[in-house]
C-alpha positions as CSV (number, residue, x, y, z in Angstrom):
1,M,-0.1,0.1,-0.2
2,R,3.0,2.3,0.6
3,G,4.1,1.9,-3.0
4,L,0.5,2.6,-4.3
5,R,0.4,5.7,-2.1
6,T,3.6,7.1,-3.4
7,V,2.5,6.5,-6.8
8,R,-0.7,8.4,-6.4
9,E,1.3,11.3,-4.7
10,W,3.7,11.3,-7.4
11,W,0.7,11.4,-9.9
12,T,-0.9,14.4,-8.0
13,D,2.5,16.2,-8.2
14,L,2.7,15.5,-11.9
15,T,-0.9,17.1,-12.7
16,D,0.0,20.1,-10.7
17,L,2.6,20.8,-13.1
18,V,0.0,20.5,-16.0
19,L,-3.4,21.4,-14.5
20,P,-4.0,24.4,-12.0
21,A,-4.3,23.6,-8.5
22,E,-6.9,26.4,-7.7
23,C,-8.9,29.1,-9.6
24,G,-6.7,31.8,-10.4
25,G,-9.3,34.2,-9.3
26,C,-10.6,32.9,-6.1
27,G,-8.6,29.9,-5.5
28,R,-11.4,27.6,-4.8
29,A,-11.7,25.6,-7.9
30,R,-9.1,23.0,-9.7
31,E,-9.4,24.9,-12.9
32,V,-7.9,27.8,-14.8
33,L,-10.7,30.4,-13.7
34,C,-14.2,29.1,-12.2
35,P,-17.3,30.2,-13.8
36,R,-17.9,33.0,-11.3
37,C,-14.3,34.5,-12.0
38,R,-14.7,34.2,-15.7
39,T,-17.9,36.3,-15.4
40,A,-16.2,38.8,-13.3
41,L,-13.4,39.0,-16.2
42,S,-15.6,38.8,-19.1
43,G,-19.2,39.0,-18.0
44,D,-19.9,42.4,-18.8
45,P,-19.1,44.1,-22.3
46,P,-15.7,46.1,-22.7
47,C,-16.1,49.6,-22.4
48,R,-14.4,53.0,-22.7
49,V,-12.2,53.9,-19.6
50,R,-10.2,57.2,-18.7
51,P,-8.0,57.8,-15.8
52,D,-8.1,61.0,-13.7
53,P,-6.2,62.9,-14.5
54,E,-5.5,62.0,-17.9
55,P,-2.2,62.0,-19.0
56,P,-1.3,64.1,-22.2
57,G,-1.3,62.0,-25.3
58,L,-3.3,59.2,-23.8
59,P,-5.1,57.3,-26.8
60,P,-8.6,56.4,-26.2
61,V,-8.7,53.2,-24.1
62,H,-11.0,49.9,-23.6
63,A,-11.0,47.5,-20.8
64,A,-12.7,44.2,-20.1
65,A,-13.2,44.6,-16.4
66,P,-12.3,46.7,-13.2
67,Y,-9.1,46.0,-11.6
68,A,-10.4,44.3,-8.3
69,D,-11.1,41.5,-6.3
70,E,-11.0,38.2,-8.7
71,V,-9.8,39.8,-11.9
72,R,-6.9,41.4,-9.9
73,A,-5.9,38.1,-8.4
74,A,-5.8,36.4,-11.6
75,L,-3.7,39.1,-13.2
76,L,-1.3,39.1,-10.3
77,A,-1.2,35.0,-10.7
78,H,-0.4,35.4,-14.3
79,K,2.3,38.3,-13.9
80,E,4.0,37.3,-10.7
81,R,3.3,33.7,-10.0
82,G,3.6,32.5,-13.7
83,V,0.2,30.9,-13.8
84,L,0.7,30.8,-17.8
85,A,-2.6,28.9,-18.0
86,L,-4.3,32.2,-17.3
87,A,-3.2,33.7,-20.4
88,G,-6.1,32.1,-22.3
89,P,-8.9,33.8,-20.5
90,L,-7.1,37.0,-20.0
91,G,-6.1,37.1,-23.7
92,A,-9.8,36.6,-24.7
93,A,-10.9,39.3,-22.6
94,L,-8.3,41.6,-24.2
95,A,-9.6,40.6,-27.6
96,G,-13.0,41.9,-26.6
97,A,-11.5,45.1,-25.6
98,V,-9.7,45.3,-28.8
99,R,-13.0,44.9,-30.7
100,A,-14.7,47.4,-28.6
101,G,-12.3,50.2,-29.4
102,L,-12.4,49.4,-33.2
103,R,-16.0,49.3,-33.5
104,E,-16.2,52.9,-31.4
105,T,-13.3,54.1,-33.7
106,W,-15.2,54.9,-36.8
107,T,-18.5,56.8,-37.7
108,V,-19.8,56.8,-41.0
109,T,-22.0,59.4,-42.4
110,G,-25.6,58.2,-43.2
111,G,-23.9,54.7,-43.1
112,A,-22.2,55.4,-46.6
113,G,-18.7,54.3,-47.2
114,A,-18.5,51.5,-44.7
115,S,-15.9,49.1,-45.2
116,D,-14.4,46.1,-43.2
117,V,-11.1,45.7,-41.5
118,G,-10.0,42.5,-40.3
119,G,-13.7,41.3,-40.5
120,I,-15.0,44.2,-38.0
121,R,-17.9,46.0,-39.9
122,G,-17.9,49.5,-40.3
123,V,-14.2,49.9,-39.5
124,P,-12.6,51.3,-42.8
125,G,-9.0,51.3,-43.5
126,P,-6.6,48.5,-44.8
127,G,-4.6,45.7,-43.4
128,P,-4.8,43.7,-40.3
129,V,-5.3,45.1,-36.6
130,L,-1.9,45.6,-35.3
131,L,-1.6,44.8,-31.5
132,V,1.5,46.6,-30.1
133,P,2.0,45.2,-26.5
134,V,3.6,47.7,-24.2
135,P,7.0,46.1,-22.8
136,S,7.8,45.3,-19.3
137,A,11.1,46.2,-18.1
138,R,13.9,43.7,-18.9
139,G,14.7,43.1,-15.1
140,A,11.0,42.3,-14.7
141,V,11.0,40.0,-17.6
142,R,14.0,38.0,-16.4
143,T,12.6,37.9,-12.8
144,R,9.1,36.5,-14.2
145,G,10.6,34.5,-16.8
146,H,8.1,36.1,-19.3
147,D,6.6,39.1,-20.6
148,P,2.8,39.0,-19.4
149,A,1.6,41.7,-21.8
150,R,3.5,40.3,-25.0
151,R,1.9,36.7,-23.8
152,I,-1.5,38.0,-23.5
153,A,-1.4,40.0,-26.7
154,L,-0.4,36.8,-28.8
155,V,-3.3,35.0,-27.1
156,A,-5.6,38.0,-28.1
157,A,-4.6,38.1,-31.5
158,G,-5.2,34.3,-32.2
159,E,-8.6,34.8,-30.5
160,L,-9.4,37.6,-33.0
161,R,-8.1,35.6,-36.0
162,R,-10.4,32.6,-34.6
163,T,-13.3,34.8,-34.7
164,G,-12.6,36.2,-38.3
165,V,-10.7,39.4,-37.3
166,S,-7.2,39.4,-39.1
167,A,-4.9,40.5,-36.4
168,R,-1.3,40.3,-35.5
169,V,1.1,41.3,-32.8
170,T,3.7,43.8,-33.9
171,A,6.1,43.8,-30.8
172,V,8.4,47.0,-31.9
173,L,8.2,49.0,-28.7
174,R,11.5,48.8,-26.4
175,Q,12.6,50.5,-23.3
176,R,15.5,53.1,-24.0
177,Y,16.6,52.9,-20.4
178,A,15.8,51.6,-17.0
179,V,12.9,53.3,-15.3
180,A,12.2,53.3,-11.6
181,D,9.5,51.1,-10.0
182,Q,6.0,52.6,-10.8
183,S,4.1,50.9,-8.0
184,G,4.9,53.9,-5.3
185,L,4.6,56.5,-7.8
186,D,1.5,59.0,-8.1
187,A,0.2,59.8,-11.6
188,R,2.3,62.9,-12.0
189,R,5.8,60.8,-11.0
190,R,4.8,57.9,-13.1
191,L,4.4,60.2,-16.1
192,A,7.8,61.8,-15.5
193,N,9.3,58.7,-14.8
194,L,8.3,57.2,-18.0
195,A,8.8,60.4,-20.2
196,G,11.0,59.3,-23.2
197,A,11.5,55.8,-21.8
198,L,10.2,54.0,-24.8
199,A,11.1,53.8,-28.5
200,V,10.3,51.7,-31.5
201,A,13.0,49.5,-32.6
202,P,14.9,50.5,-35.6
203,G,13.0,49.4,-38.7
204,G,10.0,49.1,-36.8
205,G,8.2,52.2,-37.9
206,G,7.6,50.4,-41.3
207,L,5.8,47.7,-39.6
208,L,3.4,49.9,-38.1
209,R,1.5,50.4,-41.4
210,G,-1.1,48.7,-43.3
211,G,-3.7,48.4,-40.4
212,P,-5.2,49.8,-37.2
213,V,-2.7,50.1,-34.3
214,V,-4.1,49.1,-30.9
215,L,-1.7,49.4,-27.9
216,V,-2.2,46.8,-25.5
217,D,-1.5,45.9,-21.9
218,D,-2.7,44.0,-19.1
219,L,-3.5,46.6,-16.7
220,M,-3.9,50.5,-16.9
221,T,-3.7,52.4,-13.7
222,T,-2.7,56.0,-14.3
223,G,-2.6,55.6,-18.2
224,A,1.1,56.7,-17.9
225,S,2.4,53.9,-19.7
226,L,0.1,54.0,-22.7
227,A,0.5,57.6,-22.9
228,E,4.4,57.0,-23.3
229,A,4.0,54.1,-25.8
230,A,1.5,56.1,-27.7
231,R,4.3,59.0,-28.1
232,A,6.8,56.5,-29.1
233,V,4.6,55.1,-31.8
234,R,3.5,58.5,-33.2
235,A,7.2,59.4,-33.5
236,A,8.2,56.4,-35.1
237,R,5.3,56.7,-37.7
238,T,6.3,60.1,-38.3
239,T,9.8,59.3,-39.1
240,A,8.8,56.5,-41.3
241,V,6.7,58.7,-43.3
242,E,9.2,61.6,-43.5
243,S,11.8,59.0,-44.6
244,G,9.9,57.5,-47.3
245,T,9.6,54.0,-45.6
246,G,5.9,54.7,-44.5
247,P,2.9,54.5,-46.7
248,G,3.1,58.3,-47.7
249,T,3.1,61.7,-46.4
250,Y,0.4,62.9,-44.1
251,G,-2.1,65.2,-45.8
252,T,-1.5,63.6,-49.2
253,A,-1.8,59.8,-48.8
254,R,-3.9,57.5,-46.9
255,S,-2.4,57.0,-43.5
256,A,-1.6,53.5,-41.8
257,V,-4.8,53.7,-39.7
258,Y,-7.4,56.2,-41.2
259,P,-8.3,56.5,-44.8
260,A,-8.8,60.0,-44.9
261,A,-5.8,62.3,-45.5
262,A,-4.9,64.0,-42.1
263,G,-2.0,65.1,-40.1
264,E,-2.0,62.9,-37.0
265,G,-3.3,65.2,-34.0
266,R,-4.9,67.8,-36.4
267,E,-8.5,68.5,-35.8
268,E,-9.6,68.4,-39.1
269,R,-13.1,67.7,-40.3
270,K,-13.5,65.3,-43.2
271,T,-16.6,63.9,-45.0
272,G,-17.0,60.3,-45.2
273,P,-15.6,57.9,-42.9
274,R,-14.5,59.7,-39.7
275,M,-12.7,59.0,-36.6
276,A,-14.4,59.7,-33.5
277,G,-13.0,62.4,-31.1
278,P,-10.9,61.3,-28.1
279,H,-14.0,61.2,-25.9
280,G,-16.8,60.2,-28.2
281,G,-17.1,63.6,-30.4
282,G,-17.9,62.9,-33.6
283,G,-16.5,64.1,-36.9
284,V,-13.3,65.3,-35.6
285,I,-9.9,63.5,-36.4
286,T,-7.9,63.5,-33.2
287,E,-6.1,60.4,-32.7
288,A,-5.1,57.5,-35.1
289,I,-4.1,54.9,-32.3
290,R,-6.1,53.0,-29.8
291,A,-5.5,51.2,-26.7
292,A,-6.9,48.0,-24.9
293,V,-6.2,46.4,-21.7
294,V,-7.5,43.6,-19.8
295,A,-8.3,45.4,-16.6
296,A,-8.4,49.2,-15.4
297,S,-8.7,51.0,-12.1
298,P,-12.3,51.0,-11.0
299,D,-12.2,54.8,-11.0
300,S,-11.5,55.1,-14.6
301,F,-14.9,53.3,-15.4
302,E,-16.7,56.4,-13.9
303,I,-16.9,58.1,-17.3
304,N,-19.4,55.5,-18.4
305,R,-22.0,56.4,-15.4
306,N,-24.6,59.2,-15.9
């Protein structure tokens, strides 16, 4: 009997390596996420979120769920404890946030001129959706043994393709220098800490063309990381256009993301397909980049309440 018990114990240890010993959200069930925690993560439609104060240059952001309770536990389990099986449900939630952002991006006057991007009706423009993950610090990646945002982005791209949306991960952002740990910093200090910290890898600007650009991350708190990532992407796209490696020049050719000719950031009114304003205003082209996250600070959901 002793030998039999040893085999059973060995088998239990082996299955713990393959199957989760507990739910990543609540810790009660022997599965990746129990039904209750899946509902907390993806039960409600993703929606627009905005931190307060909002950092300059932050693109429109959509989130799948508030960063609280079971969702917070699942994200931390994936990021810090290496429960990689959670990348599946987290990536599916991120894919939903990407879809929500793309659907909101474009309004079409009278419904005319709508076209498909990656299988999403009413989102005009060429090419696949380009998911650009916000990179983790190199030291954090070494410590954790993986890059959480990139892993989730890869799952999200696969989920989008599985549902008929053309998408790919374009991991072109790099950290230019080490930054301080963000956890103890307020919104203003986080923004200062990250200023100029990210850049697109050499030659990466040319990859950021041909489809909508969506910055992706697992979590948004103050929005500083996404604002810095957006700045780096804008700079790289501008450089690519000016050097002749981009799709053309602003004002004379179709941009990489929106079809109407317009300088990025210029508030130019156009006819036909139009991009919504940064906070849902109609008819004004103000931003060519979107962002999507799995979770955001609960306070950032306040803009959706009447």
